[in-house]
DRENLUM-657753 format. One record per residue (C-alpha): x, y negated, z negated; residue in three letters. Coordinates in nm, 2 decimals, m for minus. Layout:
N
x->X y->Y z->Z aa->ALA
...
***
This chain:
47
x->m3.52 y->m6.81 z->m14.85 aa->MET
x->m3.49 y->m7.13 z->m15.03 aa->PHE
x->m3.15 y->m7.03 z->m15.17 aa->GLN
x->m3.02 y->m6.96 z->m14.81 aa->LYS
x->m3.14 y->m7.31 z->m14.70 aa->LEU
x->m2.96 y->m7.47 z->m15.00 aa->GLU
x->m2.65 y->m7.27 z->m14.91 aa->CYS
x->m2.65 y->m7.39 z->m14.55 aa->ARG
x->m2.70 y->m7.76 z->m14.66 aa->ILE
x->m2.41 y->m7.72 z->m14.90 aa->TYR
x->m2.18 y->m7.57 z->m14.63 aa->PHE
x->m2.28 y->m7.85 z->m14.38 aa->GLU
x->m2.19 y->m8.11 z->m14.63 aa->LYS
x->m1.86 y->m7.94 z->m14.71 aa->ALA
x->m1.77 y->m7.93 z->m14.34 aa->ASN
x->m1.86 y->m8.29 z->m14.29 aa->ASN
x->m1.65 y->m8.39 z->m14.59 aa->PHE
x->m1.36 y->m8.19 z->m14.46 aa->ARG
x->m1.38 y->m8.34 z->m14.11 aa->LEU
x->m1.42 y->m8.69 z->m14.26 aa->ASP
x->m1.10 y->m8.63 z->m14.47 aa->THR
x->m0.91 y->m8.50 z->m14.17 aa->ILE
x->m1.02 y->m8.80 z->m13.96 aa->PHE
x->m0.92 y->m9.05 z->m14.23 aa->LYS
x->m0.58 y->m8.89 z->m14.28 aa->ASN
x->m0.50 y->m8.89 z->m13.91 aa->SER
x->m0.62 y->m9.25 z->m13.89 aa->PHE
x->m0.39 y->m9.36 z->m14.17 aa->ILE
x->m0.11 y->m9.16 z->m14.02 aa->PHE
x->m0.15 y->m9.32 z->m13.68 aa->THR
x->m0.18 y->m9.66 z->m13.83 aa->LYS
x->0.15 y->m9.62 z->m14.02 aa->SER
x->0.32 y->m9.50 z->m13.71 aa->ILE
x->0.20 y->m9.81 z->m13.52 aa->ILE
x->0.31 y->m10.04 z->m13.81 aa->HIS
x->0.65 y->m9.87 z->m13.81 aa->PHE
x->0.68 y->m9.90 z->m13.44 aa->TRP
x->0.60 y->m10.28 z->m13.45 aa->ASN
x->0.84 y->m10.33 z->m13.74 aa->TYR
x->1.12 y->m10.14 z->m13.55 aa->PHE
x->1.07 y->m10.34 z->m13.23 aa->HIS
x->1.05 y->m10.67 z->m13.42 aa->THR
x->1.37 y->m10.63 z->m13.62 aa->TYR
x->1.58 y->m10.44 z->m13.36 aa->THR
x->1.47 y->m10.64 z->m13.06 aa->SER
x->1.54 y->m10.38 z->m12.80 aa->ILE
x->1.50 y->m10.54 z->m12.45 aa->PRO
***
């Protein structure tokens, strides 16, 4: 019984960690796209 509970807590932590990592990666990816877009627009000055 206690072992099952420990297992569940471990899996929940692992899932949270995975979601957190995915979120951080997508955030960094989006940020870099925005930076690139701003850079592109600043130095090409498309009307």
